[in-house]
matplotlib code that plots the C-alpha trace (Angstrom):
import matplotlib.pyplot as plt

x = [-7.0, -7.6, -8.0, -10.1, -8.7, -11.6, -10.9, -12.4, -13.2, -11.5, -12.4, -14.5, -13.7, -12.3, -9.1, -6.6, -2.8, 0.6, 1.4, 4.1, 4.7, 6.4, 8.8, 8.5, 5.7, 4.5, 6.2, 4.7, 7.1, 10.5, 9.6, 9.1, 10.1, 6.9, 7.5, 8.0, 7.0, 10.1, 10.8, 13.9, 13.7, 15.9, 13.7, 14.3, 12.1, 14.6, 14.5, 11.0, 8.0, 4.5, 3.3, 0.2, 1.0, -0.9, 0.8, 0.6, 2.2, 1.8, 0.5, 1.2, 4.2, 4.6, 2.6, -0.5, 0.8, 1.1, -1.9, -0.8, 2.5, 0.3, -1.7, 1.2, 2.1, -1.7, -1.1, 2.2, 0.6, 2.8, 0.1, -0.5, -3.5, -4.7, -4.0, -4.0, -2.9, -2.6, -3.4, -5.4, -5.4, -6.6, -3.8, -4.4, -8.1, -7.6, -4.8, -7.2, -10.1, -7.7, -6.5, -9.8, -8.0, -9.7, -8.3, -9.0, -7.4, -6.2, -4.8, -0.9, -1.5, -4.0, -1.6, 1.3, -0.3, 0.7, 3.8, 5.5, 4.5, 1.3, -1.6, -4.4, -7.9, -8.9, -12.5, -12.9, -16.6, -16.3, -13.2, -11.5, -8.3, -8.1, -4.8, -5.7, -2.1, 1.5, 2.6, 6.2, 6.9, 9.8, 10.9, 12.5, 14.2, 17.5, 17.9, 18.2, 17.3, 14.8, 11.3, 9.6, 7.4, 3.8, 2.9, -0.8, -1.5, -0.9, -3.7, -7.2, -9.0, -6.3, -7.2]
y = [-1.0, -1.6, -5.2, -5.6, -8.3, -9.4, -10.2, -9.6, -6.4, -5.7, -1.9, 0.5, 3.4, 4.1, 5.5, 5.4, 6.0, 4.4, 0.7, -0.2, -3.8, -4.8, -8.0, -8.8, -8.4, -5.2, -4.3, -1.3, -0.6, 0.6, 0.0, 3.7, 6.9, 8.2, 11.9, 10.7, 7.5, 6.3, 2.3, 2.2, -1.4, -4.3, -5.1, -4.9, -2.1, 0.2, 3.6, 3.7, 5.4, 4.3, 8.0, 8.2, 4.7, 2.0, -0.5, -4.3, -6.8, -10.3, -9.5, -7.8, -8.5, -7.3, -6.9, -5.3, -2.0, -2.3, 0.0, 2.5, 3.0, 3.4, 5.8, 7.8, 7.8, 9.8, 12.2, 13.4, 13.2, 10.3, 7.5, 5.1, 5.7, 2.0, -1.5, -4.5, -7.6, -11.4, -12.6, -10.3, -10.1, -8.3, -5.8, -5.2, -4.8, -2.6, -0.4, 0.4, 1.1, 3.6, 5.3, 5.2, 3.8, 1.1, -2.3, -5.6, -9.0, -10.6, -13.9, -14.1, -15.0, -12.1, -9.8, -10.6, -9.1, -5.8, -4.3, -1.3, 2.1, 0.6, 3.0, 1.2, 1.8, 0.2, -0.5, -1.4, -1.3, -4.0, -6.1, -4.9, -3.7, -2.3, -1.8, 1.3, 1.7, 0.4, 3.9, 3.8, 0.0, -0.7, -4.2, -2.9, 0.2, -0.2, 1.4, 5.2, 4.9, 7.7, 6.7, 6.7, 9.9, 10.0, 12.4, 13.3, 13.9, 10.3, 9.5, 10.5, 10.2, 12.5, 15.6]
z = [-20.5, -17.0, -15.2, -12.1, -9.5, -7.0, -3.5, -0.1, 1.7, 5.0, 5.3, 2.8, 0.9, -2.7, -3.6, -6.1, -6.3, -7.2, -5.9, -3.6, -3.4, -0.2, -0.6, 3.3, 5.6, 6.9, 10.4, 12.9, 15.6, 14.1, 10.9, 9.7, 10.3, 11.2, 9.8, 6.5, 5.9, 4.7, 5.4, 8.0, 9.0, 7.2, 4.3, 0.5, 0.8, 2.9, 1.8, 0.2, 1.5, 2.2, 2.3, -0.1, -1.7, -2.0, -0.2, -1.0, 1.3, 2.4, 6.0, 9.1, 11.4, 15.0, 18.3, 18.8, 18.8, 14.8, 14.3, 16.7, 14.6, 11.4, 13.1, 13.9, 9.8, 9.8, 12.1, 10.4, 6.8, 5.8, 5.8, 3.1, 0.9, 1.1, 2.3, -0.2, 1.9, 0.7, 4.5, 6.6, 10.4, 13.4, 12.8, 9.2, 9.7, 13.0, 11.0, 8.4, 10.7, 12.7, 9.6, 7.7, 4.6, 2.4, 2.5, 0.2, 0.9, -2.4, -2.5, -3.5, -7.2, -8.0, -5.9, -8.3, -11.2, -10.1, -9.7, -7.9, -9.8, -11.1, -10.8, -9.0, -7.8, -4.7, -3.8, -0.2, -0.8, -3.3, -2.6, -5.6, -7.2, -10.4, -12.3, -14.1, -16.0, -15.8, -14.5, -13.8, -13.3, -11.0, -10.1, -7.1, -6.3, -4.6, -1.3, -1.1, -4.7, -6.2, -6.5, -9.5, -10.2, -11.8, -14.5, -13.4, -17.1, -18.3, -15.6, -16.8, -13.6, -12.2, -14.7]

ax = plt.figure().add_subplot(projection="3d")
ax.plot(x, y, z, "-o")
ax.set_aspect("equal")
plt.show()
């Protein structure tokens, strides 16, 4: 059974993927290994990868170069699949535009319904996030810990 959370559209598009919840704001310069998408800045999420994930975060932090560093992830094939943010700003909007990935703004309370490892559908056209399945929920992986794997057979939309 799925749950749809309504928010505000930032950038259009529809994508499904595994959720990655950032405990901190999401940085730009120095936040990632741009070749792999691995988070390298001091953060509870250090060691996890944003590559192909639906990244949930509070807001962007850093300078106007934020979107350039996120675009670098796209060039290396390590970009996130979508942004879901609690507080949108120009960095998030421009980042979604240059990456051409859906982006939705949700309030803090509604975003708390999603956990890392959940399988979600982000609909930037309508400004919604649908929790499709609990997937491989993890509260927070320790730095260097293996990431949860997802069995495509358990997600009917992936067959």
